[in-house]
Backbone as CSV, one residue per row, in Angstrom:
resi,resn,N_x,N_y,N_z,CA_x,CA_y,CA_z,C_x,C_y,C_z
1,MET,3.594,10.270,5.221,3.258,8.983,4.630,2.564,8.134,5.681
2,CYS,1.528,7.498,5.276,0.794,6.614,6.181,1.621,5.349,6.404
3,ARG,1.871,5.025,7.638,2.719,3.868,7.939,2.108,2.547,7.498
4,ASN,0.789,2.503,7.327,0.136,1.262,6.922,0.254,0.995,5.429
5,ILE,0.665,1.978,4.664,0.823,1.785,3.227,2.228,1.265,2.993
6,LYS,2.306,0.072,2.424,3.590,-0.575,2.217,4.107,-0.306,0.811
7,MET,5.428,-0.244,0.693,6.036,-0.123,-0.617,5.732,-1.412,-1.393
8,LEU,5.333,-1.260,-2.651,4.921,-2.413,-3.441,5.782,-2.648,-4.678
9,PHE,6.671,-1.733,-4.986,7.461,-1.847,-6.212,8.739,-2.646,-5.994
10,ASN,9.086,-3.424,-6.991,10.348,-4.164,-7.082,10.471,-5.270,-6.033
11,PHE,9.432,-6.070,-5.926,9.472,-7.235,-5.050,9.310,-8.496,-5.878
12,ASP,9.848,-9.576,-5.367,9.683,-10.874,-5.988,9.027,-11.784,-4.963
13,PRO,7.822,-12.247,-5.164,6.954,-12.021,-6.315,6.365,-10.605,-6.300
14,PRO,5.892,-10.137,-7.462,5.334,-8.785,-7.551,4.089,-8.623,-6.672
15,ALA,3.734,-7.381,-6.421,2.547,-7.079,-5.622,1.306,-7.663,-6.285
16,THR,0.415,-8.158,-5.453,-0.837,-8.710,-5.961,-1.881,-7.607,-6.092
17,ALA,-2.949,-7.895,-6.807,-4.050,-6.944,-6.947,-4.643,-6.614,-5.583
18,GLU,-4.702,-7.607,-4.694,-5.240,-7.374,-3.358,-4.354,-6.418,-2.552
19,GLU,-3.040,-6.557,-2.682,-2.119,-5.664,-1.968,-2.239,-4.230,-2.487
20,ILE,-2.375,-4.085,-3.796,-2.512,-2.753,-4.384,-3.819,-2.118,-3.926
21,ARG,-4.898,-2.894,-3.907,-6.183,-2.361,-3.465,-6.137,-1.989,-1.979
22,ALA,-5.490,-2.801,-1.159,-5.389,-2.501,0.274,-4.620,-1.196,0.496
23,ALA,-3.544,-0.995,-0.244,-2.777,0.247,-0.122,-3.607,1.435,-0.598
24,SER,-4.388,1.239,-1.651,-5.253,2.303,-2.156,-6.325,2.661,-1.141
25,LEU,-6.897,1.656,-0.514,-7.903,1.881,0.518,-7.308,2.682,1.677
26,GLN,-6.109,2.318,2.113,-5.452,3.048,3.198,-5.180,4.494,2.803
27,PHE,-4.774,4.702,1.547,-4.501,6.054,1.067,-5.773,6.898,1.095
28,VAL,-6.870,6.359,0.574,-8.130,7.108,0.544,-8.644,7.348,1.967
29,ARG,-8.491,6.379,2.848,-8.880,6.577,4.244,-8.092,7.722,4.869
30,LYS,-6.786,7.740,4.632,-5.930,8.785,5.197,-6.294,10.145,4.617
31,LEU,-6.473,10.188,3.309,-6.766,11.439,2.629,-8.118,12.014,3.046
32,SER,-9.123,11.142,3.167,-10.474,11.601,3.476,-10.717,11.793,4.974
33,GLY,-9.961,11.076,5.788,-10.196,11.122,7.220,-11.282,10.165,7.674
34,PHE,-11.807,9.367,6.741,-12.851,8.389,7.059,-12.267,7.000,7.105
35,ASN,-12.523,6.277,8.179,-12.191,4.864,8.212,-13.287,4.085,7.490
36,LYS,-14.524,4.489,7.753,-15.690,3.936,7.068,-16.586,5.126,6.768
37,PRO,-16.816,5.426,5.486,-17.605,6.613,5.150,-19.085,6.434,5.483
38,SER,-19.772,7.542,5.635,-21.220,7.512,5.839,-21.889,7.058,4.542
39,LYS,-23.148,6.726,4.621,-23.899,6.316,3.415,-23.854,7.411,2.355
40,ALA,-23.903,8.666,2.791,-23.886,9.790,1.849,-22.568,9.873,1.086
41,ASN,-21.478,9.449,1.699,-20.151,9.536,1.076,-19.640,8.210,0.540
42,GLU,-20.396,7.145,0.726,-19.916,5.811,0.364,-19.588,5.667,-1.125
43,ALA,-20.422,6.191,-2.001,-20.181,6.064,-3.444,-18.908,6.803,-3.855
44,ALA,-18.721,8.009,-3.344,-17.518,8.784,-3.673,-16.271,8.096,-3.136
45,PHE,-16.372,7.561,-1.923,-15.250,6.871,-1.289,-14.856,5.633,-2.101
46,THR,-15.849,4.820,-2.438,-15.594,3.594,-3.211,-15.032,3.927,-4.586
47,SER,-15.564,4.953,-5.217,-15.069,5.381,-6.530,-13.606,5.823,-6.437
48,ALA,-13.273,6.536,-5.379,-11.892,6.989,-5.190,-10.951,5.805,-4.984
49,VAL,-11.368,4.828,-4.191,-10.532,3.641,-3.967,-10.274,2.926,-5.295
50,GLU,-11.312,2.765,-6.100,-11.150,2.081,-7.390,-10.228,2.866,-8.327
51,ALA,-10.372,4.191,-8.352,-9.528,5.026,-9.215,-8.065,4.965,-8.774
52,VAL,-7.826,5.045,-7.471,-6.458,4.982,-6.961,-5.863,3.598,-7.222
53,THR,-6.669,2.556,-7.086,-6.197,1.198,-7.374,-5.777,1.077,-8.828
54,GLU,-6.598,1.598,-9.726,-6.300,1.510,-11.157,-5.019,2.260,-11.513
55,ILE,-4.887,3.487,-11.047,-3.704,4.273,-11.393,-2.458,3.726,-10.707
56,SER,-2.611,3.168,-9.511,-1.471,2.564,-8.817,-0.979,1.328,-9.557
57,THR,-1.906,0.534,-10.062,-1.535,-0.637,-10.855,-0.776,-0.211,-12.101
58,GLU,-1.281,0.810,-12.796,-0.593,1.329,-13.987,0.803,1.822,-13.632
59,LEU,0.920,2.541,-12.531,2.219,3.055,-12.101,3.199,1.919,-11.854
60,LEU,2.789,0.934,-11.062,3.692,-0.176,-10.730,4.125,-0.944,-11.970
61,GLN,3.231,-1.078,-12.948,3.569,-1.801,-14.177,4.497,-0.996,-15.080
62,SER,4.479,0.326,-14.964,5.292,1.148,-15.848,6.667,1.497,-15.277
63,LEU,6.873,1.319,-13.983,8.160,1.650,-13.369,9.242,0.668,-13.799
64,GLU,10.453,1.166,-13.898,11.605,0.345,-14.252,12.718,0.587,-13.245
65,THR,13.531,-0.423,-13.037,14.691,-0.284,-12.160,15.759,-1.277,-12.582
66,SER,17.001,-0.935,-12.298,18.091,-1.878,-12.556,18.446,-2.647,-11.281
67,ALA,17.821,-2.278,-10.176,18.081,-2.955,-8.901,17.428,-4.331,-8.905
68,PRO,18.046,-5.290,-8.263,17.419,-6.612,-8.185,16.168,-6.552,-7.306
69,PRO,15.187,-7.403,-7.590,13.972,-7.404,-6.770,14.282,-7.755,-5.322
70,LYS,13.519,-7.153,-4.410,13.693,-7.414,-2.985,12.915,-8.668,-2.602
71,ASN,13.432,-9.368,-1.621,12.776,-10.553,-1.096,11.802,-10.129,-0.013
72,ARG,10.554,-10.539,-0.128,9.526,-10.120,0.826,9.837,-10.542,2.259
73,GLU,10.316,-11.763,2.435,10.581,-12.258,3.792,11.716,-11.480,4.451
74,ILE,12.761,-11.198,3.695,13.889,-10.438,4.247,13.446,-9.025,4.626
75,GLU,12.672,-8.389,3.755,12.196,-7.029,4.043,11.249,-7.023,5.242
76,ALA,10.408,-8.049,5.368,9.505,-8.138,6.523,10.296,-8.318,7.814
77,ALA,11.354,-9.115,7.760,12.196,-9.311,8.945,12.871,-7.998,9.346
78,LYS,13.342,-7.241,8.363,13.956,-5.944,8.652,12.939,-5.005,9.310
79,ALA,11.707,-5.007,8.801,10.659,-4.146,9.361,10.337,-4.552,10.796
80,ARG,10.274,-5.859,11.061,10.011,-6.326,12.432,11.130,-5.891,13.369
81,LYS,12.374,-5.960,12.904,13.515,-5.535,13.723,13.447,-4.042,14.015
82,ARG,13.135,-3.238,12.982,13.006,-1.791,13.195,11.915,-1.491,14.212
83,SER,10.805,-2.204,14.096,9.699,-2.008,15.032,10.111,-2.396,16.449
84,ALA,10.809,-3.520,16.585,11.262,-3.964,17.911,12.262,-2.983,18.506
85,ASP,13.107,-2.388,17.649,14.078,-1.395,18.135,13.370,-0.124,18.609
86,ARG,12.282,0.241,17.923,11.521,1.436,18.309,10.690,1.206,19.553
87,HIS,10.186,-0.023,19.694,9.271,-0.333,20.788,9.766,-1.559,21.556
88,PRO,10.851,-1.414,22.329,11.364,-2.565,23.072,10.370,-3.042,24.122
89,SER,10.355,-4.342,24.351,9.400,-4.927,25.318,9.843,-4.714,26.739
């Protein structure tokens, strides 16, 4: 799993379209191996990002859970702590 792709399901407030697109872009970058595609591959790359964004949006809207939504600030604080524990100054 690409560490830059963040979990987007079951948060309050829900994931924004921009967050879903950013995660899709990271996924396509990881899958293709391109950070920025060449002109020859740009159309295919952009098309893939749009397709992944669309299906990811559908997925997030169709998922169900009985768990209460997670708080973004609390989860971000936990992630910062994990990072600090892994990489002490």
